[in-house]
Backbone bond lengths (Angstrom), bond angles and torsions (degrees), N, CA, C in turn:
res aa  C-N    CA-C-N  psi(-1)  N-CA   C-N-CA  omega(-1)  CA-C   N-CA-C  phi
1 E - - - 1.448 - - 1.520 110.18 -
2 I 1.301 116.85 -40.26 1.429 119.79 -178.59 1.548 111.52 -62.58
3 V 1.352 114.41 -41.64 1.452 119.03 -179.05 1.543 109.18 -67.92
4 L 1.342 116.90 -43.88 1.456 119.53 179.27 1.537 111.48 -63.26
5 S 1.292 116.45 -39.59 1.440 122.21 176.50 1.532 111.11 -62.58
6 A 1.307 115.86 -45.26 1.490 121.91 177.53 1.507 111.81 -60.99
7 E 1.356 115.87 -43.37 1.466 121.48 179.98 1.523 110.66 -63.23
8 E 1.339 115.34 -43.60 1.465 119.91 178.82 1.528 109.83 -63.35
9 R 1.297 116.28 -41.08 1.478 120.60 179.69 1.560 110.03 -63.54
10 V 1.333 114.99 -40.60 1.476 119.28 178.34 1.525 109.79 -63.52
11 R 1.381 117.39 -42.76 1.451 119.67 179.84 1.521 110.61 -61.94
12 D 1.324 114.62 -42.65 1.485 119.80 178.84 1.536 110.51 -60.66
13 L 1.324 115.70 -46.28 1.480 119.02 178.29 1.501 112.26 -63.61
14 L 1.289 118.23 -37.81 1.489 121.22 178.08 1.500 110.43 -66.36
15 R 1.327 117.92 -43.52 1.465 121.09 177.09 1.522 111.45 -61.12
16 A 1.318 116.50 -42.82 1.463 120.48 -179.51 1.522 109.35 -66.17
17 A 1.312 116.74 -42.17 1.492 121.09 -179.88 1.515 109.62 -64.35
18 E 1.336 118.87 -42.64 1.480 121.50 179.59 1.520 111.28 -66.25
19 E 1.336 117.05 -38.95 1.447 119.87 177.40 1.561 110.75 -65.86
20 Q 1.281 116.06 -41.19 1.461 119.58 177.87 1.539 110.87 -65.17
21 A 1.296 115.76 -40.09 1.469 119.35 178.91 1.544 109.73 -64.84
22 R 1.366 117.26 -42.78 1.428 120.23 178.80 1.554 110.76 -61.85
23 D 1.332 115.85 -43.79 1.447 119.82 178.56 1.505 112.23 -59.98
24 R 1.305 116.19 -44.92 1.481 120.15 179.11 1.521 111.33 -65.93
25 L 1.322 117.22 -38.74 1.465 119.59 177.35 1.527 111.14 -64.88
26 D 1.369 116.28 -42.28 1.467 119.31 177.67 1.535 109.76 -60.68
27 E 1.313 115.61 -44.07 1.479 119.21 -178.96 1.519 110.29 -62.74
28 A 1.332 116.71 -44.28 1.469 121.57 179.74 1.523 110.58 -61.64
29 Q 1.337 117.71 -39.76 1.449 121.62 179.60 1.533 110.91 -66.40
30 Q 1.340 116.40 -41.55 1.452 120.68 178.02 1.528 112.18 -64.81
31 T 1.346 115.05 -40.34 1.482 119.50 177.19 1.521 110.34 -64.92
32 A 1.328 116.38 -42.72 1.448 119.51 179.36 1.548 112.46 -63.59
33 A 1.331 116.36 -40.30 1.452 120.92 177.83 1.517 110.25 -64.61
34 T 1.321 118.47 -40.86 1.469 122.03 177.62 1.511 110.28 -62.99
35 E 1.320 117.29 -46.52 1.444 121.13 -178.14 1.540 110.23 -65.68
36 M 1.284 117.32 -36.09 1.499 120.58 178.17 1.536 108.70 -64.74
37 R 1.356 117.42 -44.01 1.469 119.49 178.94 1.530 109.53 -62.27
38 E 1.306 118.18 -43.31 1.463 121.25 179.93 1.515 111.05 -65.11
39 A 1.329 117.84 -39.22 1.464 120.42 176.80 1.519 111.54 -66.45
40 D 1.313 116.84 -36.95 1.472 120.00 178.21 1.541 110.84 -64.03
41 V 1.344 115.79 -41.50 1.468 120.96 -179.64 1.548 108.77 -65.72
42 Y 1.309 117.06 -42.99 1.449 119.26 178.46 1.525 111.68 -64.00
43 A 1.346 116.12 -45.20 1.463 119.71 179.84 1.539 111.48 -61.97
44 L 1.328 116.82 -40.91 1.455 121.48 179.45 1.540 110.34 -64.18
45 Q 1.312 116.87 -44.29 1.487 120.31 178.16 1.529 110.95 -61.90
46 T 1.350 115.70 -43.01 1.448 119.87 -179.77 1.510 112.16 -64.85
47 L 1.346 115.90 -42.86 1.462 119.52 178.70 1.531 112.05 -66.00
48 R 1.299 116.80 -35.91 1.493 119.38 178.35 1.545 109.85 -67.26
49 K 1.319 117.34 -40.74 1.473 119.65 175.07 1.528 111.11 -61.18
50 L 1.293 115.89 -44.34 1.461 120.82 179.38 1.512 110.71 -62.04
51 E 1.343 115.68 -42.52 1.452 119.76 178.19 1.527 111.93 -59.61
52 D 1.336 115.23 -44.15 1.447 121.26 178.73 1.529 109.91 -59.82
53 Q 1.345 117.87 -45.37 1.448 122.42 -179.89 1.510 110.36 -62.86
54 L 1.320 117.73 -45.07 1.427 121.16 -179.21 1.526 111.50 -63.89
55 E 1.339 117.16 -39.65 1.439 120.25 176.01 1.530 110.78 -60.88
56 G 1.300 116.52 -38.67 1.497 120.92 176.70 1.514 109.65 -63.57
57 F 1.334 116.01 -45.42 1.498 118.91 179.85 1.527 110.12 -62.36
58 I 1.329 116.46 -43.12 1.480 118.91 179.48 1.514 111.24 -61.83
59 A 1.351 116.00 -41.82 1.459 119.36 179.09 1.545 110.44 -62.00
60 T 1.311 116.06 -39.65 1.469 121.21 179.53 1.558 109.01 -63.73
61 V 1.302 116.18 -44.96 1.480 122.16 -179.25 1.531 109.18 -63.72
62 R 1.346 117.52 -45.11 1.441 120.54 179.77 1.541 111.82 -61.52
63 N 1.309 113.96 -40.68 1.495 117.48 179.23 1.535 109.68 -65.43
64 G 1.307 116.61 -38.18 1.465 119.59 177.12 1.527 111.60 -64.83
65 V 1.309 116.10 -44.34 1.500 120.97 179.75 1.558 108.15 -64.60
66 D 1.293 117.41 -45.01 1.443 120.18 179.90 1.575 110.51 -61.06
67 A 1.305 115.88 -44.05 1.464 119.67 179.42 1.521 111.77 -61.68
68 L 1.330 115.85 -44.27 1.455 119.30 -179.56 1.552 111.16 -67.62
69 E 1.328 116.74 -39.58 1.471 119.28 176.59 1.520 112.25 -63.58
70 A 1.353 116.59 -39.88 1.433 120.66 179.20 1.530 110.50 -67.41
71 R 1.333 116.60 -39.41 1.469 119.51 179.78 1.498 109.39 -66.49
72 S 1.370 117.97 -44.25 1.448 119.72 -178.40 1.517 112.18 -67.64
73 A 1.385 116.90 -27.75 1.450 119.34 -179.68 1.526 110.72 -74.32
74 D 1.331 117.33 -27.27 1.445 124.12 179.95 1.519 112.68 -78.32
75 R 1.312 118.27 -22.27 1.476 122.78 -177.38 1.544 107.84 -78.31
76 P 1.330 111.82 141.35 1.486 115.31 175.12 1.524 110.52 -73.24
77 R 1.250 116.51 146.38 1.472 121.43 178.15 1.517 110.13 -79.61
78 S 1.312 118.13 141.95 1.432 121.26 179.15 1.506 112.23 -97.12
């Protein structure tokens, strides 16, 4: 009886430990998924800001090129 009782206790402890491990794994997976979504949102916002800045830089460069081309077109050739 003592052995059977001990074996039953061990099975109960194993089931409880497995359930606790599954719960913690589920929680960790949910946390990871949430953090990935937040990281994606941050990355997207950062990339959009960078895109806007680069478009501004490109517009500035185009304006400079256009101004120089216009100035050189107005100069008489030697």
